[in-house]
N, C-alpha and C positions, 0 to 999 in steps of 0.2 A: 827567196820571197819575191812574189810578183809585184810589179808596179803598174799594172794595167788598171786604168781608172774605171773601166766598165766591167760589169759582171762580177763584182766583189762579193765574196762570201763573208769575210770577216774584216771589219775596219777597226784599227787601233788608233785611238785619239792621242794627241801629242803630249798632253799633260800627265806627268807621273805623280808619284807620291813618296813621302819619306826619303826624299833625295835620290830616288831610284828612277832611272831613265826608262821610258816605255820601249826603247829599242830592244832591250833584253826581253821584255814581255812579248813583243812581236816575234822575236826569234824563237822563244819558247813555244808559242802557239804554232808557228810554221813547222817546227820540228815534230810536234805532236799531231798536227793535222796537215800533213804534206800533200794530201789530195784536195785541199781547199785553197782558194785564192785568198791570201792575206795581204792587206795593205796598211802600212803605217803612215799616218798623216803627219807631216812635219811643219806645215804652215796652216794658217786659218783658211786659206783658199782650198787647200787640199782636203781639209776637214769637211768643208761645205760640199765638195764634190763627192767624196767617198761616202758620206752619210746618206746622200741621196740615192746611191746605188747599192749600198750594202744590205745584206740580209741580217747580219749580226754586227753590232757595234759594241765595243768595250772601251771604257774610260771612266773619267770622273763624273762627267755630266753631259746631258743634252738639254737644250732649252726648248720651249714650246714650239718655236718657229722651226727649229731643226727637226723635231719629231714630225710635224705636219708635212715637211718636205720629203720625209724619208718613206717613199711609197713602197719600197721593198723590205722595210725593216720588220723583222720577226722577233728579235730579242735584243735587249740592251743589258750587257753585263757590267754592272758598276764595280769599280775596283775599290770602293769603300764599303764598309759595313752599313753605314747609315744611308738612307735613300730619301730623307725628308726634303732634300734640295731638288729633287727631280719633279717634273710635271706629271705626277702619277695619273691624274685624271685624264690628261690628254693621251698618255701612253695606253691607258686602258681603253679609251675610245678608239684608238688606232689598232687595238688588238695585239699590242706588243708585250711580250713576256719580259719581266725585269728580274734579274738575279743580283746578288750582292756578294761581298767578300767575307761574309760571316764565317768565322771558324779558322781562317788562315793565321790569325794573330794569337789564337788561343794558347799554343805551346809557349810562346815567348812571354805573354802576359802572365800565364800561370806560374812560370818560373820566376818572374819578377815579384809576384805576390809572395811566393815561398821565400825568396831572398829577403823581402821586407819583414816578413814575420820572424825569420831567424835573426835578423839584425836586432830587432827589439827583444826577442826571447833571450838572446845571449849578450845583449848590450854591446854589440860589435862597434857601434858608432862611438861609444865611450872609449873603447880600445883604440880606435882610429885617432880620436882626439889626443889621447895620451902619447901615442906614437908620434904625432905631429909635434908635440911639446917635449919629446925625448924623455918622457916620464916612465920609469919602471915602477909602477905603483898599482897595487891590487885593486880591483873593483868587483862589485857584486854582479852576478848573472842570474838568469832564470832558466827554467826548463819548459820547452814547448809541450812535452809529454803531459797528458792529462788535461790540457786546456780545451776550451770550447771555441771553435771557429765558426762564425756565422757568415754565410755567403748570400748576399742579396742579388738575385739574378742567376738562374740555372740554365742559361743558354750554353753555347759551346764553350765559352770562356769559364763560366762558373763550374761547369762539369769537369773541365780539365783541372781547375784548381782543386776541386774536391778529390779527384783521382790522385793527384800528387800528394795530398795530405794523408792518404790512407796509411802510409808507412810510418807515420809519426805518432801513432797512438793518441790521437786527439778525437774529441767528439765534434761532429760537424752538423750544422743546422743549415738547411737551404731554405731561402725565402723566395717565393716566386708568385707571379700573377696567377698562374694556373697550377695550384699545388696538386691537383688530381693527376697531373702528368708524372708526379714522382721525381726521382732523381738519385744520384749516387751519394747523397748525404745520409747521415744516420736519421735525421728528421727532415721532413719537408713541410713548411708552413706557408700560409697565404700572406698576401701583402697588406691585409687589413690591419688597422692600428693595434688591436688587442694582440693578435698573433705576433706582429712585429715587435712590440714592447716585451712580450713574453720571451722572445728570443734574445733581445738586447740585454735584458736583465741577467742573462746567463753567459754573456759573451766576453771573452778576453781579447779576441781578434775579430774585428768587423771588416769584412771585405765587400766592397761595392763593385759589382760587375754587371750592372743593368744599364740600359740606355736611358737617356734623359727624355722623359715624356711628361705629360700633364700630371700623371700619377706619381712620378718619381721626383719631380722638381722640388728641391729642398726637403726631400724625404727625411734626411738626417738634419734636424734642427735642434734647438735648445732642449726641447722635451726629450728627444731621443738620446741626446748626449748626456743628459742628467740620468736617464734610465740605465745607461751603460755603467758597469762597475768602474771605480777609480783606476784600476789596473788595466783597463781596456785600451786597445790601440785601434785607430781607424785607418784603413788602407783603401784608397780610392784609385781604381784603374778604369773607372767608367767615364763619367763626365763631371766637371767641376760643379755644375749647377745642382747636382743631387745633394750636395752638402750646403747648408747655410754657413757661408764663410765667417761671418761675424760671430755666429754662435760657436763655431769651431775654435776661433781665436780665443773667445772667452773661456771655453772649456779647457783649452791647453794652458792658458795663463793661470786659471783658477785651480789647475791640477784635478779637474773633475774627470779627466781621462789622462792616461799616461803618455800618449804620444799619437802621432799620425804620420803616415807615409802617403804622400800625394803625388801621383803621376799626372793628375789633371787638377786644375784650379778654376775658381771663379773670382776675378777675371782671369783670362788667359790670352796672351802670356802674362805671367805675374810681374807687375811693375817692380823695378829695383828697390823701391822704398816701401814695399808692402810688408806689413807686420809679420807675415808667415816666415819671411826670410830670417827674421831675428829671433825666432824661437828655437831653443836648443833641442826641444823634444819633437821637432818636425823634420822629416826627411823628404826632400823635394827632387823629383826628376821631371824633365821638360816634355811631358806627353810623348814618351818614347818606349813605353813598356811593350808595345806591340811590334816594335821594329824587329825585323828578321831578314836575313839575306835570302831566305827561301820564299819571300813574298810572291815574286812572279812565278816561281816554280809551282807553288801550291795553287795559285789563281789560274794558271794555264791548265793545270790538271782538272780543275772544276769546269773550266770552259770547254775543254775537250769532251768531257762526259756530256755536258749539256748540249753541245752542237750535235753530237752523234744521236742523242735521244730526241732532240728536236726534229731531226730529219727522219727519224723512225716513227714520229708521232707519239712517242711514249712520254707524254707530258708529266704524268704522275711520278716518273722516275727521275725527273730533273732535280738537281741539287740547288740549294740556296735561293729558291724561288720566293720572291716577295710580292710579285704581281703576276698572276697566272691567267691563262685564257678562260679557265672555268670558274675560279673563285674571285677574280678581280682583286680588289685591295683587301679583301677579307683576310687573306693569309697574312698580309703584313700587319693588319690591325690586331689579329689574334696573337701574334708573337712579338708585339712591339716592346714588351717589357723584358724580353729575353735577349741578351746580347750575344 
């Protein structure tokens, strides 16, 4: 890996994610793009220097001042799926393409969703509790077969969840902002209230896999929880704000629904004295469903493809584009409810 501050093709910013160092990311990029100059910034000063000279920058974020100083910048590859924290308007004015990490977490998140569904289908948590108490005592279980699973959000994550459910003989309903796009579920419905409530009334397992937007904030509130059958389970691997937390606590305490598996919460992190910790019918994980040791490997693969196509001028062939040279922010706005 070169350390020349001038003529940098790809700059890797120092901040990592999910406890993963960007050293490995930079190495992966260098291995895939050995004919390009790759530089990893290890200090704030180095970041300021290489951002100014780089054609491609990849990392968590760039602020407005950094974007305006980056005269050579052609593409920013965000290592997150969400890009709301970026100065998109300034990036658009500068003609910078923005890509994200959408899809790299889909395998892990979909496996976690499947695990959560099976936990509640087979009451595995009850078995764990009895094991902890050294109790050899029978308990009742259910079957997933024949159930209806509704997935809100049919982006890369929602589609991977649906694909993994195909072998379990369940009926799947996909709910998305643009139902005309279809999807790998048995039904695809729109996000309007009537269509959503029609799906909820038939749902045993509700999976939330959509981003948090104005349209999806507290999408699942008291009305929606009442519409769900009493045997329903809510599984949230999206964002905590999609669920009205107070309404969820009420529904769980009142047994209006059977349970919930929450990888994300509102607030987050969840305070130690929060009521959700004390409910036996709630399974909580600390926003880690997407964690994967393949994070940098998959992201470097996307970056390699995009750098090659960028140099060939084949912008329509680029992957994970949320801000393009031709469509501006329209691409991002169009897909903002698909995670």
